[in-house]
Backbone bond lengths (Angstrom), bond angles and torsions (degrees), N, CA, C in turn:
res aa  C-N    CA-C-N  psi(-1)  N-CA   C-N-CA  omega(-1)  CA-C   N-CA-C  phi
1 X - - - 1.450 - - 1.522 110.81 -
2 X 1.310 118.45 -52.36 1.465 122.62 174.71 1.520 105.65 -115.07
3 X 1.323 117.05 104.09 1.464 121.58 -173.35 1.518 113.26 -82.21
4 X 1.331 116.55 -31.47 1.463 119.68 179.87 1.518 109.06 -157.47
5 X 1.312 114.20 168.56 1.459 120.20 -178.79 1.528 108.49 -144.77
6 X 1.324 115.71 136.76 1.457 122.23 175.66 1.519 106.94 -128.34
7 X 1.313 116.44 132.11 1.456 120.17 179.13 1.507 110.90 -176.69
8 X 1.322 115.37 -166.94 1.466 119.36 177.98 1.525 109.06 -113.54
9 X 1.314 114.52 146.10 1.463 120.73 -176.78 1.523 109.50 -74.02
10 X 1.327 116.37 121.91 1.462 123.00 177.73 1.516 111.89 -93.25
11 X 1.335 115.75 -37.05 1.456 121.15 -172.77 1.521 108.87 -153.86
12 X 1.334 115.24 141.85 1.461 120.42 176.12 1.519 107.35 -113.26
13 X 1.329 115.92 121.15 1.454 121.80 178.63 1.520 109.53 -106.94
14 X 1.328 116.96 -178.43 1.469 121.89 -177.20 1.525 112.89 -58.70
15 X 1.324 116.93 -41.79 1.465 120.27 -178.12 1.521 112.64 -134.61
16 X 1.330 116.32 20.77 1.460 119.36 -176.60 1.526 111.16 -153.49
17 X 1.312 114.13 161.11 1.457 122.20 171.93 1.520 107.44 -118.04
18 X 1.326 116.75 142.05 1.454 120.45 169.44 1.521 105.03 -100.58
19 X 1.331 115.62 118.93 1.456 121.89 -174.12 1.524 108.95 -113.23
20 X 1.339 115.59 126.22 1.461 121.47 178.71 1.524 109.09 -80.69
21 X 1.336 115.11 121.09 1.462 121.50 179.42 1.525 107.52 -133.19
22 X 1.307 117.51 110.93 1.463 120.98 177.17 1.514 113.40 56.39
23 X 1.317 117.91 40.85 1.454 121.88 178.43 1.515 114.93 82.81
24 X 1.323 117.37 2.86 1.468 121.76 179.61 1.523 108.56 -117.90
25 X 1.327 116.98 135.12 1.463 121.23 176.26 1.519 109.72 -94.59
26 X 1.326 116.44 116.86 1.460 121.23 -179.72 1.522 109.93 -105.03
27 X 1.335 116.27 128.07 1.470 120.68 176.05 1.523 107.48 -83.95
28 X 1.335 114.92 121.35 1.462 121.21 -178.57 1.521 107.54 -121.37
29 X 1.319 116.09 117.95 1.474 120.33 177.01 1.518 107.99 -76.40
30 X 1.331 115.87 132.44 1.465 120.79 -174.19 1.522 110.63 -135.37
31 X 1.345 117.17 156.36 1.466 120.01 174.52 1.530 110.67 -65.33
32 X 1.310 115.94 158.94 1.458 122.42 -178.50 1.529 112.05 -54.97
33 X 1.320 117.23 -38.94 1.464 120.84 -179.67 1.518 112.79 -60.79
34 X 1.328 117.47 -35.97 1.466 121.43 177.84 1.523 109.46 -67.67
35 X 1.334 116.85 -41.94 1.466 119.91 177.46 1.525 110.93 -59.39
36 X 1.332 115.89 -44.41 1.458 120.54 -177.32 1.522 112.28 -67.87
37 X 1.339 117.41 -29.40 1.465 121.26 -177.78 1.523 113.11 -101.72
38 X 1.318 117.85 11.12 1.463 120.75 -171.89 1.521 113.82 -69.75
39 X 1.312 118.38 -23.61 1.455 120.32 -179.55 1.519 114.01 88.21
40 X 1.316 118.12 -12.02 1.456 120.65 175.44 1.519 113.48 98.70
41 X 1.327 114.72 175.24 1.461 122.81 -178.39 1.527 109.52 -60.63
42 X 1.329 115.59 136.67 1.455 121.34 178.97 1.519 114.43 94.57
43 X 1.313 117.61 -18.14 1.464 120.77 -179.62 1.528 110.89 -76.21
44 X 1.323 115.15 146.81 1.462 121.04 176.08 1.524 108.79 -76.92
45 X 1.330 115.54 147.33 1.461 119.81 -179.63 1.526 109.63 -146.88
46 X 1.319 115.11 146.97 1.463 122.61 174.07 1.517 107.01 -124.99
47 X 1.331 117.46 130.52 1.461 121.83 179.09 1.524 110.47 -134.19
48 X 1.327 115.66 141.82 1.458 122.27 168.34 1.526 105.29 -81.93
49 X 1.325 117.81 137.12 1.462 119.14 -170.29 1.530 114.16 -126.34
50 X 1.322 112.71 159.53 1.464 123.39 173.29 1.524 106.47 -131.74
51 X 1.319 117.13 127.88 1.455 121.96 177.12 1.520 108.61 -99.72
52 X 1.333 116.31 115.12 1.464 121.59 177.90 1.527 107.89 -93.78
53 X 1.316 115.91 121.22 1.459 121.66 -177.78 1.521 108.44 -108.45
54 X 1.314 115.15 118.50 1.465 121.81 175.89 1.525 107.63 -118.63
55 X 1.303 115.58 171.17 1.462 119.98 -178.32 1.532 112.11 -56.34
56 X 1.324 116.72 -41.44 1.466 120.48 -176.32 1.523 113.15 -119.33
57 X 1.344 117.61 15.66 1.460 119.03 -173.36 1.522 111.31 -153.70
58 X 1.309 115.77 138.18 1.460 123.29 168.43 1.521 105.93 -118.06
59 X 1.321 117.45 120.63 1.464 121.20 -179.55 1.514 109.30 -125.77
60 X 1.326 114.95 135.15 1.452 121.62 178.49 1.523 108.27 -103.94
61 X 1.336 116.85 129.95 1.461 123.09 179.23 1.522 107.44 -116.70
62 X 1.339 116.51 133.73 1.457 120.13 -175.40 1.516 113.44 -123.10
63 X 1.346 115.34 148.06 1.463 122.13 -176.59 1.516 109.97 -140.46
64 X 1.334 115.97 147.72 1.461 121.16 -177.62 1.521 112.93 -70.03
65 X 1.324 117.55 -34.68 1.467 120.16 -175.90 1.527 110.85 -125.95
66 X 1.326 114.69 158.33 1.465 119.60 175.51 1.523 110.59 -63.72
67 X 1.329 116.33 -34.29 1.468 120.07 179.18 1.529 110.58 -62.28
68 X 1.340 117.09 -43.54 1.467 120.45 177.64 1.530 110.30 -59.48
69 X 1.327 116.38 -41.81 1.465 120.82 178.90 1.529 110.95 -65.08
70 X 1.336 117.75 -41.32 1.471 120.60 178.04 1.529 111.01 -62.13
71 X 1.336 116.69 -41.54 1.467 120.07 178.46 1.530 109.59 -64.19
72 X 1.329 117.36 -41.42 1.465 122.26 176.24 1.532 110.01 -56.83
73 X 1.335 116.70 -46.22 1.469 120.35 179.58 1.525 111.62 -64.06
74 X 1.329 117.08 -38.48 1.467 119.72 176.73 1.527 110.86 -63.23
75 X 1.327 116.81 -40.61 1.469 120.41 178.01 1.525 110.71 -63.36
76 X 1.332 116.87 -38.42 1.467 120.14 178.24 1.525 111.66 -63.82
77 X 1.318 117.17 -24.35 1.455 121.54 178.43 1.518 113.98 -77.03
78 X 1.328 117.11 -8.35 1.464 121.08 178.32 1.525 108.27 -82.73
79 X 1.318 117.27 127.84 1.455 122.26 -179.73 1.531 110.45 -55.12
80 X 1.326 116.58 126.49 1.458 121.33 177.43 1.520 114.35 90.72
81 X 1.335 117.77 -2.76 1.465 120.90 179.23 1.526 108.22 -106.26
82 X 1.325 115.12 113.90 1.454 120.81 176.81 1.515 110.43 -98.30
83 X 1.332 116.91 -177.80 1.459 120.09 -176.38 1.533 113.98 -62.58
84 X 1.324 117.67 -35.64 1.471 119.09 -179.05 1.526 111.42 -68.73
85 X 1.328 117.40 -40.46 1.468 120.58 178.35 1.526 109.85 -69.73
86 X 1.339 116.79 -41.19 1.469 120.23 177.86 1.527 110.16 -60.30
87 X 1.331 116.63 -40.52 1.465 120.36 177.68 1.524 110.83 -65.88
88 X 1.332 117.05 -39.87 1.472 120.34 177.66 1.523 110.62 -61.38
89 X 1.333 116.54 -38.98 1.465 120.23 178.33 1.523 109.94 -63.28
90 X 1.337 116.92 -46.48 1.463 120.22 -178.40 1.524 112.67 -75.33
91 X 1.329 117.37 -15.57 1.465 120.54 173.24 1.519 110.98 -79.45
92 X 1.328 115.97 -26.42 1.461 121.24 -177.25 1.522 111.80 -96.11
93 X 1.318 116.85 -39.51 1.465 121.86 -176.16 1.521 110.33 -119.72
94 X 1.307 116.79 136.86 1.463 119.66 172.79 1.527 108.08 -70.15
95 X 1.324 117.63 156.86 1.466 119.05 176.15 1.531 111.98 -56.27
96 X 1.328 117.40 -34.08 1.463 120.80 179.28 1.527 111.02 -65.84
97 X 1.329 116.64 -43.42 1.465 119.70 179.50 1.531 110.47 -68.70
98 X 1.324 117.05 -36.47 1.465 120.80 175.93 1.528 110.03 -62.40
99 X 1.337 116.84 -46.07 1.471 120.61 176.73 1.518 110.30 -57.02
100 X 1.324 115.18 -47.27 1.462 120.27 -178.87 1.524 110.76 -59.57
101 X 1.329 116.63 -43.68 1.467 121.01 179.63 1.525 110.62 -61.45
102 X 1.324 116.76 -41.52 1.467 120.88 -179.58 1.523 110.54 -69.03
103 X 1.326 116.90 -47.58 1.466 121.04 -177.35 1.522 110.99 -63.40
104 X 1.345 116.17 -39.71 1.464 120.06 -177.29 1.524 112.88 -92.99
105 X 1.345 116.99 3.96 1.463 121.70 178.47 1.529 111.50 57.11
106 X 1.336 116.04 47.69 1.467 123.11 -177.41 1.532 109.99 -104.52
107 X 1.316 117.21 79.32 1.465 121.29 -179.54 1.520 111.63 -61.35
108 X 1.322 117.49 -28.39 1.462 121.23 -177.91 1.531 111.39 -61.35
109 X 1.326 117.57 -30.50 1.466 120.37 177.95 1.524 109.76 -66.48
110 X 1.334 117.21 -43.08 1.466 120.55 178.71 1.522 112.13 -68.09
111 X 1.327 116.90 -27.02 1.461 120.30 -179.77 1.527 111.67 -69.34
112 X 1.318 118.27 -10.25 1.467 121.22 176.01 1.524 111.79 -73.74
113 X 1.323 116.16 -16.13 1.459 121.04 179.16 1.523 108.57 -76.09
114 X 1.338 118.15 126.84 1.465 119.80 178.10 1.532 111.00 -56.36
115 X 1.331 116.16 128.77 1.457 121.42 179.08 1.517 114.89 91.26
116 X 1.331 117.61 -2.96 1.468 121.07 178.37 1.521 108.36 -107.69
117 X 1.326 115.52 114.02 1.460 120.76 177.49 1.516 110.55 -96.09
118 X 1.323 115.21 -172.18 1.464 121.02 -176.09 1.531 111.76 -61.05
119 X 1.335 117.14 -46.80 1.469 120.25 -177.33 1.527 111.35 -64.80
120 X 1.331 116.54 -43.45 1.469 119.69 178.85 1.521 110.83 -64.18
121 X 1.326 116.78 -41.65 1.466 121.00 179.63 1.523 110.43 -61.36
122 X 1.326 116.27 -44.52 1.469 120.07 179.25 1.529 111.24 -65.44
123 X 1.340 116.72 -37.73 1.464 120.76 178.61 1.536 110.37 -64.56
124 X 1.327 116.60 -41.80 1.467 120.85 179.30 1.526 110.18 -63.59
125 X 1.326 116.26 -46.16 1.467 120.04 -179.89 1.526 110.50 -61.28
126 X 1.332 116.92 -43.85 1.467 120.63 179.50 1.529 110.81 -62.00
127 X 1.340 116.23 -44.33 1.465 120.60 -176.80 1.529 112.41 -69.20
128 X 1.326 117.18 -32.83 1.465 120.23 -176.03 1.521 113.79 -92.78
129 X 1.325 116.80 -11.42 1.467 119.84 -179.35 1.528 109.08 -58.19
130 X 1.308 116.04 127.01 1.454 120.95 -179.43 1.515 113.91 86.46
131 X 1.322 118.16 -18.30 1.464 121.43 178.46 1.522 110.70 -96.89
132 X 1.315 115.86 -46.32 1.459 119.75 -175.06 1.510 112.06 -66.40
133 X 1.313 117.90 -42.99 1.454 118.63 -179.18 1.523 110.52 -68.82
134 X 1.321 117.22 -19.92 1.460 119.80 176.50 1.522 111.62 -74.27
135 X 1.337 117.35 -20.34 1.459 120.21 179.38 1.518 109.94 -61.50
136 X 1.328 116.99 -47.79 1.460 121.07 179.37 1.513 108.59 -167.25
137 X 1.298 116.57 78.30 1.462 121.37 -175.60 1.512 112.06 -61.64
138 X 1.332 117.72 -27.95 1.460 119.99 -177.46 1.515 112.38 -67.34
139 X 1.335 117.88 -25.26 1.462 119.47 -178.45 1.524 111.93 -105.49
140 X 1.321 117.34 17.16 1.463 120.38 -175.64 1.512 112.62 -61.98
141 X 1.318 118.81 -30.23 1.457 121.83 173.42 1.508 112.67 46.63
142 X 1.310 117.18 68.25 1.454 120.11 -177.78 1.517 111.23 -55.53
143 X 1.309 115.48 137.32 1.454 121.13 -179.25 1.526 108.48 -87.66
144 X 1.309 115.06 131.50 1.464 119.28 179.71 1.526 109.42 -80.55
145 X 1.322 115.52 165.33 1.463 119.85 176.21 1.519 110.45 -60.55
146 X 1.337 116.87 -38.47 1.467 121.03 179.45 1.522 109.84 -62.77
147 X 1.347 117.35 -45.81 1.458 120.02 179.83 1.527 111.57 -65.22
148 X 1.313 117.52 -36.98 1.465 120.37 175.90 1.527 109.87 -61.74
149 X 1.331 116.39 -39.78 1.468 120.38 177.68 1.524 111.06 -67.20
150 X 1.337 117.06 -39.05 1.471 120.63 178.59 1.524 109.52 -62.64
151 X 1.320 117.16 -44.75 1.470 120.74 178.29 1.523 110.02 -61.70
152 X 1.313 116.83 -41.17 1.470 121.34 178.32 1.527 110.84 -60.74
153 X 1.333 117.16 -44.21 1.474 121.50 179.30 1.525 110.02 -63.44
154 X 1.331 117.08 -47.09 1.465 120.44 -177.53 1.527 111.79 -64.66
155 X 1.338 117.14 -39.62 1.467 118.79 178.70 1.526 111.09 -70.22
156 X 1.332 117.13 -31.55 1.471 119.21 177.09 1.526 111.16 -69.93
157 X 1.338 116.42 -20.50 1.466 121.02 176.46 1.531 111.91 -85.78
158 X 1.333 116.27 0.12 1.458 119.93 175.00 1.518 115.24 104.73
159 X 1.328 118.35 -0.96 1.454 120.50 177.59 1.526 109.27 -81.60
160 X 1.328 115.96 149.62 1.464 119.18 176.89 1.522 109.02 -73.62
161 X 1.319 115.85 162.37 1.463 119.85 178.12 1.521 109.98 -62.67
162 X 1.330 117.24 -37.59 1.464 120.98 178.86 1.524 110.06 -61.79
163 X 1.347 117.27 -45.61 1.466 120.72 178.05 1.521 110.93 -62.57
164 X 1.335 116.33 -43.93 1.467 120.63 -179.17 1.525 110.71 -62.82
165 X 1.324 117.25 -44.10 1.469 120.82 179.14 1.518 111.01 -62.79
166 X 1.323 116.09 -44.62 1.459 120.61 -178.80 1.524 110.93 -60.88
167 X 1.328 116.73 -45.18 1.465 120.70 178.80 1.521 110.54 -65.38
168 X 1.309 117.19 -40.23 1.466 121.61 -177.93 1.528 111.53 -65.47
169 X 1.324 116.75 -33.80 1.464 120.20 178.70 1.522 111.69 -65.18
170 X 1.329 117.18 -23.15 1.466 121.51 -179.26 1.524 112.78 -90.00
171 X 1.338 116.99 -5.45 1.466 120.83 179.04 1.528 108.18 -79.85
172 X 1.337 117.57 126.07 1.468 119.88 179.82 1.530 111.50 -58.24
173 X 1.324 116.43 142.34 1.455 122.42 -178.38 1.526 112.32 -64.87
174 X 1.338 117.33 -24.55 1.466 119.12 -178.53 1.524 112.47 -75.66
175 X 1.342 117.51 -9.54 1.469 121.28 174.01 1.526 106.05 -84.47
176 X 1.322 116.68 104.76 1.471 121.74 -171.62 1.528 113.85 -97.86
177 X 1.338 117.53 -35.63 1.458 122.08 -175.27 1.529 110.20 -66.99
178 X 1.324 116.31 135.06 1.467 120.49 -177.48 1.523 111.88 -60.06
179 X 1.333 117.69 -41.88 1.467 120.12 -179.53 1.522 111.23 -63.69
180 X 1.329 116.66 -40.49 1.464 120.43 177.91 1.524 110.64 -67.22
181 X 1.331 116.96 -40.19 1.471 120.18 179.52 1.530 110.91 -63.90
182 X 1.348 116.38 -39.84 1.466 120.19 176.90 1.525 109.77 -64.07
183 X 1.336 117.16 -44.77 1.468 121.20 -178.75 1.531 111.33 -61.60
184 X 1.330 117.02 -45.14 1.467 120.44 179.62 1.533 110.14 -65.36
185 X 1.319 117.41 -41.22 1.467 121.09 178.59 1.525 110.84 -63.20
186 X 1.331 117.01 -40.62 1.471 120.32 177.72 1.525 110.99 -63.41
187 X 1.328 117.24 -38.90 1.472 120.04 176.59 1.526 110.21 -63.32
188 X 1.327 116.38 -39.86 1.466 120.45 177.41 1.530 110.63 -61.78
189 X 1.323 116.18 -41.35 1.464 120.47 179.88 1.522 111.34 -67.98
190 X 1.334 117.47 -34.51 1.466 121.03 176.94 1.523 111.35 -66.43
191 X 1.329 116.69 -36.99 1.463 121.52 -179.12 1.520 111.83 -74.77
192 X 1.350 114.69 -30.16 1.468 120.27 -174.14 1.468 112.78 -72.40
């Protein structure tokens, strides 16, 4: 019904943006990464959207890319996963890390999402196997054991998974040692 939205940011909330469109402020629930990259109040923004219609609620969910929206829709297709849980997953894990978790059958990565236990993580992986990699197999970017350990170290130091992933993406691939990768990622986080 509402495929996308373009406007200026009026207000930034904990898990949503209020976007001014033609004199109307629309509350759009967004993943944490969108909030962090929004640019602040007054900035122009374009989001691909999903309108969730419930008996007593209409909620708009927004994403920076069509791929993020497709992954959101795939998550909604998993039995027991509604829009709020799907958003929590995409707020905690990038689509690339989610793909990697599904392809490598790493339920422990999904268990990092608040409210997702072992059984739910396994159910999500089972339901998305063969579907998620079809979204864009070329960008699946499998996570190595070393990178999984680096993310684990950074999150144990208090950084969010989104922050850890973002810093890790900036670490050169030729840095192979886990201690060096952690050190470079920490420097990236200090600069950020």
